C-alpha positions in Angstrom: 7.2 -11.5 24.9 7.5 -9.3 21.8 5.0 -6.5 22.1 4.5 -3.7 19.6 2.4 -0.6 19.6 -0.3 -2.3 17.5 -0.6 -5.2 20.0 -2.1 -2.7 22.5 -5.4 -3.9 24.0 -6.7 -0.5 23.1 -6.2 -1.1 19.4 -8.6 -3.7 18.1 -8.5 -5.3 14.7 -5.1 -3.8 13.5 -3.2 -7.1 13.2 -3.3 -7.0 9.4 -1.5 -3.6 9.5 1.2 -5.0 11.6 1.7 -7.9 9.1 1.9 -5.4 6.3 4.5 -3.3 8.1 6.6 -6.3 8.9 6.5 -7.4 5.2 7.4 -3.9 3.9 10.1 -3.5 6.5 12.1 -6.2 4.8 12.0 -4.5 1.4 15.0 -4.0 -0.8 16.4 -0.6 -1.7 16.2 -1.2 -5.5 14.9 0.6 -7.3 15.3 4.0 -5.6 12.1 6.1 -5.3 10.6 9.4 -4.1 7.3 10.0 -2.5 6.0 13.6 -3.1 3.1 15.3 -1.3 1.4 17.2 -4.1 -1.6 18.5 -2.2 -3.8 17.5 0.7 -5.5 14.8 -1.4 -2.7 13.9 -3.9 0.6 11.9 -3.7 3.1 11.0 -6.3 5.5 8.1 -6.2 8.5 8.2 -8.6 10.7 5.2 -9.2 14.0 5.3 -11.1 13.7 2.4 -13.5 16.4 3.2 -16.1 16.6 0.6 -18.9 13.0 -0.6 -18.4 10.3 -0.1 -21.1 6.6 0.2 -20.2 6.1 -3.5 -21.3 8.8 -4.6 -18.8 6.8 -3.0 -15.8 3.6 -3.8 -14.1 1.6 -1.7 -11.5 -1.1 -3.5 -9.5 -3.1 -3.0 -6.4 -3.3 -6.2 -4.3 -4.9 -6.3 -0.9 -4.3 -2.6 -0.1 -0.8 -2.7 -1.4 0.5 -0.9 -4.5 2.9 -3.4 -6.1 5.3 -2.4 -8.9 7.2 -5.2 -10.6 10.0 -4.9 -13.2 11.3 -7.7 -15.4 13.6 -7.3 -18.3 13.7 -9.8 -21.1 17.4 -10.1 -22.0 17.2 -11.3 -25.6 20.6 -9.9 -26.6 23.9 -11.4 -25.6 26.1 -8.4 -24.6 29.7 -8.5 -23.5 30.1 -5.9 -20.8 33.5 -4.5 -19.7 31.7 -2.9 -16.8 28.1 -3.2 -15.8 27.1 -0.5 -13.3 23.5 0.1 -14.3 21.3 -2.3 -12.3 18.6 -3.7 -14.6 17.6 -6.8 -12.5 14.1 -7.8 -11.8 12.4 -6.1 -8.8 9.3 -5.9 -6.8 8.5 -2.8 -4.7 5.4 -2.6 -2.5 3.7 0.3 -0.8 0.9 -0.1 1.8 -2.1 2.0 0.9 -4.6 3.3 3.4 -8.2 2.5 2.9 -9.8 4.8 0.3 -6.6 5.7 -1.6 -7.0 5.4 -5.4 -4.3 4.9 -7.9 -5.0 7.4 -10.7 -2.4 6.3 -13.2 1.2 5.5 -14.1 3.5 7.2 -16.6 7.0 6.1 -17.7 9.1 9.1 -18.9 12.9 9.2 -19.3 13.5 6.2 -17.0 11.2 7.5 -14.3 8.0 5.7 -13.5 5.5 8.1 -11.9 2.4 6.8 -10.1 -0.2 9.3 -9.0 -2.4 8.6 -6.0 -5.5 10.3 -4.6 -6.8 10.3 -1.0 -10.4 11.5 -0.9 -11.2 13.8 1.9 -12.2 12.0 5.0 -15.8 12.6 6.1 -16.4 12.5 9.8 -19.0 9.9 10.7 -20.7 9.8 14.0 -22.9 6.8 14.8 -25.0 6.7 18.0 -25.5 3.3 19.5 -28.7 2.8 21.3 -28.4 1.4 24.9 -31.1 -1.1 25.9 -31.7 -1.9 29.5 -31.3 -5.5 30.5 -34.4 -5.2 32.7 -36.5 -4.3 29.7 -35.4 -7.4 27.9 -36.2 -9.7 30.9 -39.7 -8.1 31.2 -40.3 -8.6 27.4 -39.4 -12.3 27.7 -41.7 -12.8 30.6 -44.6 -11.1 28.7 -44.2 -13.5 25.8 -44.5 -16.6 28.0 
C-alpha cells in the first residue's frame, strides 16, 4: 500500500494537493528559474527565457496553478554549426496556495519576472453550537 503524508486520516480533503504535487514532481528542468522571497507578502519568480519575445510567451492561472508557456515561431531557416541555446517550446507550472494573486509579468533582457502577492492571513475562529440529541427527540414528540 502506497501511503503518503497527505493520506493521513487526520488530513481531510487534501487529495487535490497530492495530485498537484505529483504532477509538478514530474516537471522538466527547462527553463531554469529562481523564486525570490521579496517580503512577507511578496514573491518573485524569474525564468531564463533567452530568445523568446513577449508574444512567444503566455502566463495564465489555471486551477490554482501558475502556468508559463513558451513557443517560438521558427519562420527563418537557419543553418547552425552549433546550437547550444535551447529555444524549444516549454511549459512550467507552479502550484499556488489559496489567496495568492499574480500581480504581473515583465520580460527584460531574456528574463521573465512574475510577481506574486500573498495577502496576510486573518485568523478566523468559528464556534459550532452543540445541540443535545435529547432536545431534538423532545421537540419531535411535541410536534406529534
